[in-house]
C-alpha positions in Angstrom: 2.1 -20.5 -11.8 5.6 -21.4 -11.7 8.1 -18.8 -11.7 11.9 -18.6 -13.2 14.8 -16.9 -11.7 14.9 -14.2 -14.0 11.2 -13.2 -12.9 12.6 -12.9 -8.6 13.9 -9.4 -7.9 16.2 -9.0 -4.8 16.7 -6.6 -2.4 13.8 -4.7 -3.4 13.3 -1.7 -0.6 10.0 -0.5 -2.1 7.8 -0.2 -5.6 5.2 1.6 -7.2 2.8 0.4 -10.1 2.4 2.5 -13.0 -1.2 3.4 -13.8 -2.1 1.3 -16.4 -0.6 -1.7 -14.0 1.9 -3.2 -16.8 5.2 -2.3 -14.9 6.4 -0.9 -11.9 9.0 1.2 -10.0 11.1 -0.3 -8.0 14.5 0.4 -5.6 17.1 -1.8 -4.8 18.9 -2.1 -1.0 22.3 -2.0 -0.8 24.8 -4.2 2.2 23.8 -1.0 4.4 19.9 -1.5 3.5 19.8 1.8 1.9 17.5 2.4 -1.4 20.4 3.5 -3.7 18.7 2.2 -7.3 15.7 3.0 -8.9 14.7 0.4 -12.1 11.8 0.4 -14.0 10.5 -3.4 -14.6 7.8 -4.2 -17.5 5.5 -7.0 -16.8 6.2 -10.0 -19.2 10.0 -9.4 -19.5 12.9 -10.7 -17.7 14.5 -8.7 -14.8 17.8 -8.6 -16.6 16.2 -6.2 -19.0 15.0 -3.4 -16.4 15.7 -0.3 -17.1 18.2 1.5 -14.5 16.0 5.1 -13.6 18.6 6.4 -11.3 21.8 5.7 -8.8 22.6 7.5 -5.6 26.4 6.8 -5.1 27.1 8.9 -2.3 26.2 6.3 1.0 25.0 9.6 2.7 22.0 9.5 1.2 19.1 6.9 0.0 16.5 7.0 -2.4 12.7 6.5 -1.9 9.7 6.2 -4.1 6.5 7.8 -3.1 3.3 8.2 -4.8 0.5 10.8 -5.2 -2.8 10.1 -3.4 -4.6 10.1 -7.0 -1.9 7.4 -8.1 -1.2 9.3 -11.2 2.6 10.7 -10.4 5.4 8.7 -8.7 8.1 10.6 -7.1 11.8 9.5 -6.9 12.9 11.1 -3.5 16.7 11.8 -2.1 17.1 11.9 1.3 20.1 12.5 3.8 20.9 9.8 6.3 21.4 10.9 9.5 22.8 7.8 11.4 
């Protein structure tokens, strides 16, 4: 299977699959390597169609994705940077 440039997502921090396996959430890192945007990507669609879910504009904070042990829920967490 070949990939085209629309299928490659750059600067991904982390990702979590949705329970049905047809889509996933992912974070994008900025030039300071902090997660600051969360997107939803549905398989079979171009990356340019991904939905922006959240954006943290304050560079004192970063975002993270965490899934519950049973893989049912995915939490978007916002953390303060201490460095």
